[in-house]
C-alpha positions, 0 to 999 in steps of 0.5 A: 500500500505504500509508495511507489505512487506513480503520479506527477510531482505534486505542487504540495503534499498536504496529507501523508498516511503511514503504516506500522511498518514505516511506509508512507503514502501521499494521501493529499496532494495539490496540482496546478495545471494551466488555469485549473487546480487539482486536489488528490485525496485518499482518506482511507479504505472504502470499507471503513466509512471514511466518507461519513467522517465529518473531518473528511467531509470538511476536507473535501468541502475545503478542497472544492472551494480551493479548486474553484476558479471564478475567473471566466477564461474561455478560449477556443481550442482548435482541432485541425484534424476534426472537421466538425466537433461533437458540440457543433454537430449537437447544436446543428442536430447532425450527431448521426453524421458526426458518428459516421466520421468515426466509422 
């Protein structure tokens, strides 16, 4: 259960779990990617009811607030190899034609 934990190097390690044999596990990490923020959290095993713990729920709530970005940054990303995006096909009502492109 301990490290080697194959993730990118986090910006910050917020929580570390440990085991009796001395191994540690990064159980709370933050990452920033472009305008986005990511919080990875591993509070415990699914069989021990971690998500019912009020402290765990508070950590998740705080993480959601930390990740929120109120800046309205909207840019158009290009995809030169795709003639029509799925969003455009949906708006035009042509999803059948869109799906044929991928056959």
